[in-house]
All heavy atoms as TSV, in Angstrom:
chain	resi	resn	atom	element	x	y	z
A	1	MET	N	N	54.842	169.799	124.087
A	1	MET	CA	C	56.122	169.549	124.713
A	1	MET	C	C	55.883	169.257	126.200
A	1	MET	O	O	55.167	169.986	126.867
A	1	MET	CB	C	57.011	170.782	124.542
A	1	MET	CG	C	58.367	170.613	125.159
A	1	MET	SD	S	59.461	172.044	124.949
A	1	MET	CE	C	59.851	171.947	123.229
A	2	THR	N	N	56.499	168.215	126.700
A	2	THR	CA	C	56.326	167.846	128.102
A	2	THR	C	C	57.237	168.676	128.993
A	2	THR	O	O	58.187	169.315	128.528
A	2	THR	CB	C	56.639	166.353	128.313
A	2	THR	OG1	O	58.012	166.139	128.040
A	2	THR	CG2	C	55.772	165.476	127.446
A	3	THR	N	N	56.957	168.634	130.269
A	3	THR	CA	C	57.759	169.379	131.232
A	3	THR	C	C	59.189	168.870	131.252
A	3	THR	O	O	60.132	169.652	131.358
A	3	THR	CB	C	57.142	169.255	132.635
A	3	THR	OG1	O	55.795	169.702	132.573
A	3	THR	CG2	C	57.894	170.086	133.639
A	4	THR	N	N	59.373	167.570	131.113
A	4	THR	CA	C	60.718	167.000	131.103
A	4	THR	C	C	61.518	167.531	129.927
A	4	THR	O	O	62.701	167.872	130.070
A	4	THR	CB	C	60.645	165.459	131.042
A	4	THR	OG1	O	59.834	164.990	132.104
A	4	THR	CG2	C	62.028	164.851	131.126
A	5	GLN	N	N	60.907	167.633	128.774
A	5	GLN	CA	C	61.604	168.170	127.614
A	5	GLN	C	C	61.937	169.644	127.807
A	5	GLN	O	O	63.008	170.101	127.421
A	5	GLN	CB	C	60.758	167.990	126.360
A	5	GLN	CG	C	60.622	166.550	125.925
A	5	GLN	CD	C	59.594	166.392	124.816
A	5	GLN	OE1	O	58.737	167.252	124.631
A	5	GLN	NE2	N	59.681	165.288	124.088
A	6	GLN	N	N	61.043	170.391	128.423
A	6	GLN	CA	C	61.306	171.801	128.670
A	6	GLN	C	C	62.465	171.981	129.639
A	6	GLN	O	O	63.327	172.826	129.434
A	6	GLN	CB	C	60.062	172.480	129.238
A	6	GLN	CG	C	58.944	172.619	128.241
A	6	GLN	CD	C	57.659	173.108	128.898
A	6	GLN	OE1	O	57.517	173.081	130.120
A	6	GLN	NE2	N	56.731	173.550	128.080
A	7	LEU	N	N	62.490	171.178	130.690
A	7	LEU	CA	C	63.544	171.296	131.680
A	7	LEU	C	C	64.888	170.842	131.154
A	7	LEU	O	O	65.924	171.387	131.525
A	7	LEU	CB	C	63.183	170.497	132.935
A	7	LEU	CG	C	62.022	171.046	133.760
A	7	LEU	CD1	C	61.716	170.104	134.912
A	7	LEU	CD2	C	62.332	172.424	134.273
A	8	SER	N	N	64.905	169.839	130.289
A	8	SER	CA	C	66.177	169.337	129.791
A	8	SER	C	C	66.857	170.337	128.870
A	8	SER	O	O	68.070	170.315	128.721
A	8	SER	CB	C	65.981	168.005	129.072
A	8	SER	OG	O	65.198	168.195	127.902
A	9	GLY	N	N	66.134	171.241	128.271
A	9	GLY	CA	C	66.722	172.214	127.375
A	9	GLY	C	C	67.189	173.488	128.047
A	9	GLY	O	O	67.747	174.369	127.406
A	10	ARG	N	N	67.014	173.588	129.358
A	10	ARG	CA	C	67.358	174.826	130.058
A	10	ARG	C	C	68.835	174.968	130.361
A	10	ARG	O	O	69.335	176.064	130.512
A	10	ARG	CB	C	66.584	174.923	131.365
A	10	ARG	CG	C	65.138	175.201	131.128
A	10	ARG	CD	C	64.331	175.281	132.370
A	10	ARG	NE	N	65.061	175.678	133.561
A	10	ARG	CZ	C	64.548	175.724	134.752
A	10	ARG	NH1	N	63.293	175.395	134.928
A	10	ARG	NH2	N	65.257	176.085	135.794
A	11	GLY	N	N	69.539	173.900	130.494
A	11	GLY	CA	C	70.957	173.962	130.822
A	11	GLY	C	C	71.165	173.993	132.328
A	11	GLY	O	O	70.228	174.013	133.109
A	12	PRO	N	N	72.427	174.037	132.748
A	12	PRO	CA	C	72.716	174.003	134.185
A	12	PRO	C	C	72.337	175.324	134.864
A	12	PRO	O	O	72.289	176.377	134.239
A	12	PRO	CB	C	74.222	173.776	134.238
A	12	PRO	CG	C	74.725	174.295	132.940
A	12	PRO	CD	C	73.620	174.062	131.942
A	13	ALA	N	N	72.098	175.223	136.167
A	13	ALA	CA	C	71.781	176.422	136.943
A	13	ALA	C	C	73.023	177.307	137.037
A	13	ALA	O	O	74.154	176.816	137.032
A	13	ALA	CB	C	71.319	176.017	138.335
A	14	PRO	N	N	72.841	178.604	137.123
A	14	PRO	CA	C	73.996	179.497	137.238
A	14	PRO	C	C	74.720	179.293	138.567
A	14	PRO	O	O	74.092	178.996	139.582
A	14	PRO	CB	C	73.383	180.899	137.155
A	14	PRO	CG	C	71.963	180.719	137.518
A	14	PRO	CD	C	71.594	179.330	137.104
A	15	ARG	N	N	76.028	179.436	138.552
A	15	ARG	CA	C	76.838	179.276	139.752
A	15	ARG	C	C	76.734	180.532	140.604
A	15	ARG	O	O	76.775	181.644	140.089
A	15	ARG	CB	C	78.303	179.031	139.389
A	15	ARG	CG	C	78.547	177.817	138.512
A	15	ARG	CD	C	78.371	176.525	139.213
A	15	ARG	NE	N	79.449	176.343	140.165
A	15	ARG	CZ	C	79.443	175.439	141.101
A	15	ARG	NH1	N	78.434	174.635	141.212
A	15	ARG	NH2	N	80.434	175.330	141.923
A	16	LEU	N	N	76.604	180.346	141.893
A	16	LEU	CA	C	76.552	181.473	142.816
A	16	LEU	C	C	77.965	181.923	143.138
A	16	LEU	O	O	78.889	181.120	143.203
A	16	LEU	CB	C	75.826	181.074	144.095
A	16	LEU	CG	C	74.368	180.687	143.911
A	16	LEU	CD1	C	73.819	180.134	145.210
A	16	LEU	CD2	C	73.557	181.875	143.456
A	17	LYS	N	N	78.123	183.206	143.363
A	17	LYS	CA	C	79.453	183.738	143.637
A	17	LYS	C	C	79.427	184.594	144.890
A	17	LYS	O	O	78.405	185.139	145.265
A	17	LYS	CB	C	79.933	184.593	142.464
A	17	LYS	CG	C	80.110	183.815	141.191
A	17	LYS	CD	C	80.575	184.703	140.082
A	17	LYS	CE	C	80.679	183.893	138.794
A	17	LYS	NZ	N	81.014	184.698	137.661
A	18	GLY	N	N	80.576	184.730	145.501
A	18	GLY	CA	C	80.754	185.674	146.592
A	18	GLY	C	C	79.890	185.404	147.805
A	18	GLY	O	O	79.819	184.304	148.326
A	19	ARG	N	N	79.233	186.468	148.247
A	19	ARG	CA	C	78.455	186.410	149.475
A	19	ARG	C	C	77.248	185.481	149.374
A	19	ARG	O	O	76.795	184.944	150.379
A	19	ARG	CB	C	78.010	187.803	149.873
A	19	ARG	CG	C	79.165	188.626	150.417
A	19	ARG	CD	C	78.669	189.955	150.843
A	19	ARG	NE	N	78.775	190.840	149.684
A	19	ARG	CZ	C	78.500	192.118	149.697
A	19	ARG	NH1	N	78.063	192.670	150.789
A	19	ARG	NH2	N	78.646	192.839	148.618
A	20	ALA	N	N	76.724	185.287	148.198
A	20	ALA	CA	C	75.559	184.408	148.048
A	20	ALA	C	C	75.901	182.974	148.440
A	20	ALA	O	O	75.068	182.273	149.009
A	20	ALA	CB	C	75.042	184.456	146.611
A	21	ARG	N	N	77.123	182.538	148.170
A	21	ARG	CA	C	77.529	181.182	148.551
A	21	ARG	C	C	77.684	181.040	150.059
A	21	ARG	O	O	77.619	179.959	150.601
A	21	ARG	CB	C	78.842	180.803	147.873
A	21	ARG	CG	C	78.702	180.594	146.395
A	21	ARG	CD	C	79.983	180.038	145.813
A	21	ARG	NE	N	80.355	178.787	146.442
A	21	ARG	CZ	C	80.075	177.586	145.965
A	21	ARG	NH1	N	79.421	177.489	144.841
A	21	ARG	NH2	N	80.463	176.501	146.585
A	22	MET	N	N	77.909	182.151	150.741
A	22	MET	CA	C	78.127	182.119	152.182
A	22	MET	C	C	76.836	182.320	152.981
A	22	MET	O	O	76.858	182.342	154.202
A	22	MET	CB	C	79.139	183.205	152.577
A	22	MET	CG	C	80.518	182.987	151.986
A	22	MET	SD	S	81.217	181.377	152.376
A	22	MET	CE	C	81.402	181.513	154.127
A	23	ALA	N	N	75.713	182.449	152.309
A	23	ALA	CA	C	74.442	182.713	152.988
A	23	ALA	C	C	74.113	181.672	154.064
A	23	ALA	O	O	73.699	182.047	155.167
A	23	ALA	CB	C	73.310	182.827	151.977
A	24	PRO	N	N	74.288	180.373	153.822
A	24	PRO	CA	C	73.987	179.406	154.893
A	24	PRO	C	C	74.888	179.571	156.123
A	24	PRO	O	O	74.417	179.432	157.253
A	24	PRO	CB	C	74.215	178.049	154.227
A	24	PRO	CG	C	74.004	178.307	152.779
A	24	PRO	CD	C	74.543	179.685	152.554
A	25	VAL	N	N	76.157	179.892	155.906
A	25	VAL	CA	C	77.069	180.091	157.042
A	25	VAL	C	C	76.672	181.349	157.807
A	25	VAL	O	O	76.630	181.352	159.045
A	25	VAL	CB	C	78.531	180.178	156.560
A	25	VAL	CG1	C	79.460	180.548	157.699
A	25	VAL	CG2	C	78.960	178.871	155.932
A	26	LEU	N	N	76.371	182.423	157.075
A	26	LEU	CA	C	75.955	183.653	157.735
A	26	LEU	C	C	74.663	183.448	158.519
A	26	LEU	O	O	74.517	183.959	159.633
A	26	LEU	CB	C	75.783	184.769	156.704
A	26	LEU	CG	C	77.059	185.230	156.013
A	26	LEU	CD1	C	76.742	186.234	154.917
A	26	LEU	CD2	C	78.025	185.820	157.010
A	27	LEU	N	N	73.733	182.696	157.956
A	27	LEU	CA	C	72.484	182.402	158.655
A	27	LEU	C	C	72.754	181.600	159.930
A	27	LEU	O	O	72.171	181.875	160.982
A	27	LEU	CB	C	71.530	181.640	157.744
A	27	LEU	CG	C	70.165	181.291	158.322
A	27	LEU	CD1	C	69.388	182.551	158.647
A	27	LEU	CD2	C	69.390	180.425	157.345
A	28	THR	N	N	73.661	180.639	159.874
A	28	THR	CA	C	74.018	179.855	161.051
A	28	THR	C	C	74.634	180.735	162.126
A	28	THR	O	O	74.277	180.640	163.305
A	28	THR	CB	C	74.998	178.729	160.676
A	28	THR	OG1	O	74.408	177.912	159.680
A	28	THR	CG2	C	75.358	177.881	161.882
A	29	VAL	N	N	75.529	181.618	161.725
A	29	VAL	CA	C	76.198	182.501	162.691
A	29	VAL	C	C	75.190	183.454	163.331
A	29	VAL	O	O	75.155	183.610	164.557
A	29	VAL	CB	C	77.347	183.278	162.010
A	29	VAL	CG1	C	77.874	184.374	162.909
A	29	VAL	CG2	C	78.459	182.329	161.611
A	30	VAL	N	N	74.353	184.074	162.518
A	30	VAL	CA	C	73.371	185.021	163.050
A	30	VAL	C	C	72.402	184.324	164.005
A	30	VAL	O	O	72.144	184.816	165.114
A	30	VAL	CB	C	72.611	185.723	161.900
A	30	VAL	CG1	C	71.401	186.479	162.415
A	30	VAL	CG2	C	73.536	186.655	161.149
A	31	LEU	N	N	71.867	183.191	163.591
A	31	LEU	CA	C	70.934	182.474	164.466
A	31	LEU	C	C	71.619	181.954	165.727
A	31	LEU	O	O	71.022	181.940	166.796
A	31	LEU	CB	C	70.274	181.331	163.718
A	31	LEU	CG	C	69.251	181.746	162.660
A	31	LEU	CD1	C	68.756	180.527	161.895
A	31	LEU	CD2	C	68.104	182.486	163.282
A	32	GLY	N	N	72.872	181.535	165.606
A	32	GLY	CA	C	73.607	181.075	166.782
A	32	GLY	C	C	73.835	182.192	167.784
A	32	GLY	O	O	73.647	182.017	168.992
A	33	VAL	N	N	74.208	183.371	167.291
A	33	VAL	CA	C	74.430	184.516	168.173
A	33	VAL	C	C	73.118	184.948	168.823
A	33	VAL	O	O	73.061	185.218	170.025
A	33	VAL	CB	C	75.079	185.686	167.387
A	33	VAL	CG1	C	75.045	186.970	168.182
A	33	VAL	CG2	C	76.498	185.330	167.003
A	34	VAL	N	N	72.056	184.993	168.034
A	34	VAL	CA	C	70.752	185.376	168.591
A	34	VAL	C	C	70.283	184.356	169.616
A	34	VAL	O	O	69.739	184.718	170.663
A	34	VAL	CB	C	69.715	185.551	167.456
A	34	VAL	CG1	C	68.310	185.705	168.002
A	34	VAL	CG2	C	70.069	186.749	166.598
A	35	ALA	N	N	70.497	183.076	169.361
A	35	ALA	CA	C	70.074	182.027	170.299
A	35	ALA	C	C	70.827	182.127	171.618
A	35	ALA	O	O	70.255	181.903	172.687
A	35	ALA	CB	C	70.275	180.653	169.673
A	36	VAL	N	N	72.104	182.486	171.557
A	36	VAL	CA	C	72.898	182.608	172.778
A	36	VAL	C	C	72.586	183.916	173.505
A	36	VAL	O	O	72.553	183.962	174.733
A	36	VAL	CB	C	74.407	182.505	172.444
A	36	VAL	CG1	C	75.270	182.854	173.630
A	36	VAL	CG2	C	74.728	181.108	171.943
A	37	ALA	N	N	72.340	184.988	172.761
A	37	ALA	CA	C	72.149	186.311	173.354
A	37	ALA	C	C	70.761	186.525	173.962
A	37	ALA	O	O	70.592	187.395	174.801
A	37	ALA	CB	C	72.409	187.386	172.305
A	38	THR	N	N	69.787	185.757	173.550
A	38	THR	CA	C	68.431	185.955	174.056
A	38	THR	C	C	68.161	185.027	175.232
A	38	THR	O	O	68.841	184.013	175.405
A	38	THR	CB	C	67.391	185.682	172.957
A	38	THR	OG1	O	67.573	184.371	172.445
A	38	THR	CG2	C	67.495	186.690	171.843
A	39	PRO	N	N	67.164	185.363	176.053
A	39	PRO	CA	C	66.809	184.467	177.175
A	39	PRO	C	C	66.355	183.096	176.664
A	39	PRO	O	O	65.943	182.948	175.513
A	39	PRO	CB	C	65.639	185.192	177.848
A	39	PRO	CG	C	65.725	186.609	177.391
A	39	PRO	CD	C	66.375	186.579	176.039
A	40	THR	N	N	66.402	182.127	177.539
A	40	THR	CA	C	66.094	180.760	177.126
A	40	THR	C	C	64.623	180.538	176.792
A	40	THR	O	O	64.297	179.556	176.137
A	40	THR	CB	C	66.494	179.762	178.228
A	40	THR	OG1	O	65.848	180.140	179.444
A	40	THR	CG2	C	67.996	179.754	178.430
A	41	ASP	N	N	63.734	181.440	177.227
A	41	ASP	CA	C	62.321	181.235	176.901
A	41	ASP	C	C	61.991	181.620	175.459
A	41	ASP	O	O	60.903	181.332	174.979
A	41	ASP	CB	C	61.415	181.976	177.884
A	41	ASP	CG	C	61.713	183.458	177.971
A	41	ASP	OD1	O	62.831	183.856	177.624
A	41	ASP	OD2	O	60.825	184.207	178.406
A	42	PHE	N	N	62.921	182.265	174.758
A	42	PHE	CA	C	62.779	182.502	173.318
A	42	PHE	C	C	63.554	181.411	172.585
A	42	PHE	O	O	64.765	181.303	172.725
A	42	PHE	CB	C	63.327	183.871	172.910
A	42	PHE	CG	C	62.553	185.023	173.478
A	42	PHE	CD1	C	63.125	185.859	174.410
A	42	PHE	CD2	C	61.253	185.258	173.071
A	42	PHE	CE1	C	62.413	186.917	174.937
A	42	PHE	CE2	C	60.535	186.314	173.590
A	42	PHE	CZ	C	61.119	187.148	174.529
A	43	ALA	N	N	62.881	180.618	171.798
A	43	ALA	CA	C	63.497	179.432	171.193
A	43	ALA	C	C	64.041	179.726	169.790
A	43	ALA	O	O	63.606	179.156	168.804
A	43	ALA	CB	C	62.497	178.298	171.144
A	44	PHE	N	N	65.025	180.631	169.695
A	44	PHE	CA	C	65.635	180.905	168.401
A	44	PHE	C	C	66.465	179.737	167.896
A	44	PHE	O	O	66.686	179.604	166.704
A	44	PHE	CB	C	66.514	182.157	168.468
A	44	PHE	CG	C	65.739	183.429	168.385
A	44	PHE	CD1	C	65.522	184.200	169.509
A	44	PHE	CD2	C	65.209	183.851	167.176
A	44	PHE	CE1	C	64.807	185.369	169.428
A	44	PHE	CE2	C	64.487	185.018	167.088
A	44	PHE	CZ	C	64.283	185.787	168.223
A	45	SER	N	N	66.939	178.889	168.802
A	45	SER	CA	C	67.762	177.753	168.378
A	45	SER	C	C	66.972	176.780	167.510
A	45	SER	O	O	67.557	176.005	166.762
A	45	SER	CB	C	68.347	177.034	169.580
A	45	SER	OG	O	67.309	176.490	170.373
A	46	ARG	N	N	65.656	176.832	167.576
A	46	ARG	CA	C	64.843	175.949	166.725
A	46	ARG	C	C	64.919	176.347	165.260
A	46	ARG	O	O	64.536	175.575	164.391
A	46	ARG	CB	C	63.394	175.967	167.186
A	46	ARG	CG	C	63.221	175.319	168.528
A	46	ARG	CD	C	61.782	175.238	168.899
A	46	ARG	NE	N	61.638	174.663	170.229
A	46	ARG	CZ	C	60.501	174.379	170.758
A	46	ARG	NH1	N	59.382	174.602	170.103
A	46	ARG	NH2	N	60.453	173.859	171.968
A	47	LEU	N	N	65.386	177.546	164.980
A	47	LEU	CA	C	65.516	177.990	163.592
A	47	LEU	C	C	66.834	177.548	162.955
A	47	LEU	O	O	67.011	177.697	161.748
A	47	LEU	CB	C	65.412	179.522	163.522
A	47	LEU	CG	C	64.066	180.114	163.930
A	47	LEU	CD1	C	64.160	181.628	163.961
A	47	LEU	CD2	C	62.979	179.664	162.982
A	48	LEU	N	N	67.753	177.020	163.744
A	48	LEU	CA	C	69.054	176.620	163.194
A	48	LEU	C	C	68.981	175.575	162.077
A	48	LEU	O	O	69.807	175.605	161.175
A	48	LEU	CB	C	69.983	176.145	164.307
A	48	LEU	CG	C	70.642	177.274	165.097
A	48	LEU	CD1	C	71.322	176.722	166.335
A	48	LEU	CD2	C	71.624	178.030	164.237
A	49	PRO	N	N	68.029	174.645	162.052
A	49	PRO	CA	C	67.957	173.719	160.917
A	49	PRO	C	C	67.642	174.393	159.583
A	49	PRO	O	O	67.786	173.781	158.535
A	49	PRO	CB	C	66.844	172.744	161.314
A	49	PRO	CG	C	66.844	172.761	162.793
A	49	PRO	CD	C	67.166	174.182	163.161
A	50	ALA	N	N	67.243	175.641	159.592
A	50	ALA	CA	C	66.994	176.350	158.335
A	50	ALA	C	C	68.278	176.550	157.540
A	50	ALA	O	O	68.254	176.559	156.299
A	50	ALA	CB	C	66.336	177.701	158.608
A	51	ALA	N	N	69.400	176.692	158.211
A	51	ALA	CA	C	70.666	176.921	157.515
A	51	ALA	C	C	71.092	175.717	156.668
A	51	ALA	O	O	71.421	175.885	155.492
A	51	ALA	CB	C	71.754	177.308	158.508
A	52	PRO	N	N	71.095	174.484	157.209
A	52	PRO	CA	C	71.423	173.350	156.351
A	52	PRO	C	C	70.407	173.136	155.227
A	52	PRO	O	O	70.755	172.677	154.145
A	52	PRO	CB	C	71.446	172.158	157.308
A	52	PRO	CG	C	71.712	172.748	158.633
A	52	PRO	CD	C	71.057	174.096	158.617
A	53	ALA	N	N	69.154	173.485	155.478
A	53	ALA	CA	C	68.153	173.368	154.415
A	53	ALA	C	C	68.469	174.323	153.276
A	53	ALA	O	O	68.352	173.972	152.092
A	53	ALA	CB	C	66.764	173.640	154.969
A	54	LEU	N	N	68.897	175.524	153.611
A	54	LEU	CA	C	69.322	176.486	152.588
A	54	LEU	C	C	70.588	175.995	151.891
A	54	LEU	O	O	70.716	176.091	150.673
A	54	LEU	CB	C	69.567	177.853	153.221
A	54	LEU	CG	C	70.090	178.960	152.318
A	54	LEU	CD1	C	69.096	179.268	151.202
A	54	LEU	CD2	C	70.372	180.209	153.129
A	55	ALA	N	N	71.505	175.435	152.666
A	55	ALA	CA	C	72.757	174.930	152.092
A	55	ALA	C	C	72.507	173.786	151.120
A	55	ALA	O	O	73.210	173.659	150.117
A	55	ALA	CB	C	73.696	174.465	153.205
A	56	ALA	N	N	71.518	172.964	151.395
A	56	ALA	CA	C	71.231	171.822	150.527
A	56	ALA	C	C	70.844	172.260	149.122
A	56	ALA	O	O	71.065	171.531	148.158
A	56	ALA	CB	C	70.123	170.969	151.129
A	57	SER	N	N	70.294	173.449	149.008
A	57	SER	CA	C	69.918	173.930	147.685
A	57	SER	C	C	71.066	174.629	146.976
A	57	SER	O	O	70.951	174.956	145.797
A	57	SER	CB	C	68.730	174.889	147.797
A	57	SER	OG	O	69.122	176.069	148.467
A	58	MET	N	N	72.178	174.849	147.677
A	58	MET	CA	C	73.267	175.636	147.097
A	58	MET	C	C	74.616	174.920	147.063
A	58	MET	O	O	75.450	175.252	146.240
A	58	MET	CB	C	73.444	176.931	147.906
A	58	MET	CG	C	72.204	177.788	147.973
A	58	MET	SD	S	72.362	179.123	149.160
A	58	MET	CE	C	73.558	180.139	148.349
A	59	TRP	N	N	74.843	174.000	147.973
A	59	TRP	CA	C	76.168	173.409	148.158
A	59	TRP	C	C	76.181	171.928	147.827
A	59	TRP	O	O	75.164	171.303	147.606
A	59	TRP	CB	C	76.607	173.565	149.605
A	59	TRP	CG	C	76.900	174.960	150.038
A	59	TRP	CD1	C	76.912	176.080	149.269
A	59	TRP	CD2	C	77.199	175.376	151.362
A	59	TRP	NE1	N	77.214	177.155	150.046
A	59	TRP	CE2	C	77.395	176.762	151.322
A	59	TRP	CE3	C	77.321	174.713	152.564
A	59	TRP	CZ2	C	77.718	177.489	152.457
A	59	TRP	CZ3	C	77.643	175.439	153.698
A	59	TRP	CH2	C	77.843	176.817	153.632
A	60	SER	N	N	77.379	171.353	147.890
A	60	SER	CA	C	77.536	169.914	147.703
A	60	SER	C	C	77.050	169.179	148.951
A	60	SER	O	O	76.798	169.780	149.995
A	60	SER	CB	C	79.010	169.581	147.461
A	60	SER	OG	O	79.760	169.841	148.644
A	61	VAL	N	N	76.963	167.874	148.857
A	61	VAL	CA	C	76.481	167.062	149.974
A	61	VAL	C	C	77.417	167.166	151.173
A	61	VAL	O	O	76.971	167.342	152.310
A	61	VAL	CB	C	76.321	165.583	149.539
A	61	VAL	CG1	C	75.974	164.701	150.720
A	61	VAL	CG2	C	75.262	165.473	148.461
A	62	GLY	N	N	78.708	167.095	150.932
A	62	GLY	CA	C	79.673	167.156	152.034
A	62	GLY	C	C	79.622	168.462	152.796
A	62	GLY	O	O	79.642	168.478	154.031
A	63	ALA	N	N	79.541	169.568	152.081
A	63	ALA	CA	C	79.461	170.876	152.731
A	63	ALA	C	C	78.154	171.025	153.499
A	63	ALA	O	O	78.125	171.584	154.603
A	63	ALA	CB	C	79.591	171.985	151.690
A	64	THR	N	N	77.073	170.502	152.952
A	64	THR	CA	C	75.778	170.572	153.627
A	64	THR	C	C	75.792	169.749	154.907
A	64	THR	O	O	75.288	170.187	155.946
A	64	THR	CB	C	74.660	170.084	152.690
A	64	THR	OG1	O	74.656	170.893	151.521
A	64	THR	CG2	C	73.312	170.154	153.361
A	65	VAL	N	N	76.376	168.564	154.853
A	65	VAL	CA	C	76.479	167.725	156.056
A	65	VAL	C	C	77.345	168.423	157.109
A	65	VAL	O	O	77.007	168.418	158.303
A	65	VAL	CB	C	77.036	166.329	155.708
A	65	VAL	CG1	C	77.403	165.551	156.957
A	65	VAL	CG2	C	76.031	165.569	154.875
A	66	GLY	N	N	78.424	169.030	156.684
A	66	GLY	CA	C	79.285	169.756	157.621
A	66	GLY	C	C	78.544	170.884	158.326
A	66	GLY	O	O	78.661	171.060	159.547
A	67	LEU	N	N	77.777	171.640	157.580
A	67	LEU	CA	C	77.011	172.723	158.184
A	67	LEU	C	C	75.906	172.170	159.080
A	67	LEU	O	O	75.605	172.735	160.125
A	67	LEU	CB	C	76.418	173.631	157.103
A	67	LEU	CG	C	75.707	174.874	157.626
A	67	LEU	CD1	C	76.670	175.761	158.407
A	67	LEU	CD2	C	75.094	175.645	156.500
A	68	GLY	N	N	75.316	171.056	158.684
A	68	GLY	CA	C	74.306	170.415	159.524
A	68	GLY	C	C	74.879	169.966	160.857
A	68	GLY	O	O	74.245	170.133	161.908
A	69	VAL	N	N	76.074	169.424	160.824
A	69	VAL	CA	C	76.740	169.014	162.073
A	69	VAL	C	C	77.023	170.237	162.936
A	69	VAL	O	O	76.819	170.211	164.157
A	69	VAL	CB	C	78.026	168.215	161.761
A	69	VAL	CG1	C	78.871	168.022	163.010
A	69	VAL	CG2	C	77.676	166.882	161.123
A	70	LEU	N	N	77.471	171.319	162.320
A	70	LEU	CA	C	77.726	172.557	163.070
A	70	LEU	C	C	76.440	173.071	163.722
A	70	LEU	O	O	76.423	173.444	164.891
A	70	LEU	CB	C	78.315	173.620	162.143
A	70	LEU	CG	C	78.527	174.997	162.770
A	70	LEU	CD1	C	79.575	174.932	163.868
A	70	LEU	CD2	C	78.924	175.997	161.711
A	71	ALA	N	N	75.341	173.071	162.970
A	71	ALA	CA	C	74.057	173.517	163.509
A	71	ALA	C	C	73.610	172.599	164.646
A	71	ALA	O	O	73.078	173.068	165.666
A	71	ALA	CB	C	73.009	173.576	162.417
A	72	LEU	N	N	73.820	171.298	164.499
A	72	LEU	CA	C	73.437	170.348	165.540
A	72	LEU	C	C	74.245	170.596	166.810
A	72	LEU	O	O	73.689	170.588	167.925
A	72	LEU	CB	C	73.644	168.914	165.054
A	72	LEU	CG	C	73.288	167.807	166.030
A	72	LEU	CD1	C	71.791	167.829	166.305
A	72	LEU	CD2	C	73.700	166.462	165.461
A	73	VAL	N	N	75.525	170.842	166.669
A	73	VAL	CA	C	76.376	171.135	167.830
A	73	VAL	C	C	75.903	172.418	168.521
A	73	VAL	O	O	75.844	172.483	169.752
A	73	VAL	CB	C	77.857	171.225	167.400
A	73	VAL	CG1	C	78.717	171.819	168.495
A	73	VAL	CG2	C	78.364	169.857	166.992
A	74	LEU	N	N	75.547	173.430	167.726
A	74	LEU	CA	C	75.046	174.670	168.314
A	74	LEU	C	C	73.740	174.455	169.054
A	74	LEU	O	O	73.531	175.019	170.135
A	74	LEU	CB	C	74.869	175.736	167.233
A	74	LEU	CG	C	76.135	176.370	166.679
A	74	LEU	CD1	C	75.805	177.289	165.509
A	74	LEU	CD2	C	76.852	177.144	167.766
A	75	VAL	N	N	72.846	173.651	168.502
A	75	VAL	CA	C	71.571	173.385	169.177
A	75	VAL	C	C	71.811	172.656	170.491
A	75	VAL	O	O	71.188	172.978	171.507
A	75	VAL	CB	C	70.633	172.567	168.257
A	75	VAL	CG1	C	69.439	172.029	169.027
A	75	VAL	CG2	C	70.160	173.423	167.102
A	76	ILE	N	N	72.718	171.695	170.506
A	76	ILE	CA	C	73.005	170.955	171.725
A	76	ILE	C	C	73.690	171.863	172.760
A	76	ILE	O	O	73.382	171.791	173.945
A	76	ILE	CB	C	73.871	169.719	171.416
A	76	ILE	CG1	C	73.048	168.699	170.623
A	76	ILE	CG2	C	74.419	169.088	172.689
A	76	ILE	CD1	C	73.839	167.547	170.083
A	77	ALA	N	N	74.556	172.751	172.294
A	77	ALA	CA	C	75.267	173.645	173.197
A	77	ALA	C	C	74.347	174.692	173.816
A	77	ALA	O	O	74.537	175.113	174.945
A	77	ALA	CB	C	76.405	174.343	172.461
A	78	VAL	N	N	73.336	175.100	173.061
A	78	VAL	CA	C	72.416	176.132	173.567
A	78	VAL	C	C	71.364	175.425	174.348
A	78	VAL	O	O	70.949	175.650	175.371
A	78	VAL	CB	C	71.778	176.921	172.398
A	78	VAL	CG1	C	70.715	177.855	172.900
A	78	VAL	CG2	C	72.845	177.676	171.645
């Protein structure tokens, strides 16, 4: 049996519920607060692209782009 045949029989991925769906937003908020609260020589703002990357594995394209824009605005603001 090929890998394609094995994967096609698995069915859809389980839907995330509750706080798990909000993980990318929480990560953005935490990193944004840490980036603002720490001195400028600590580059926590460089970690902000991790949130849209996490969102891409969990959310639709539109929601991921929205979070990416939010992260970009935070990086520019910091």
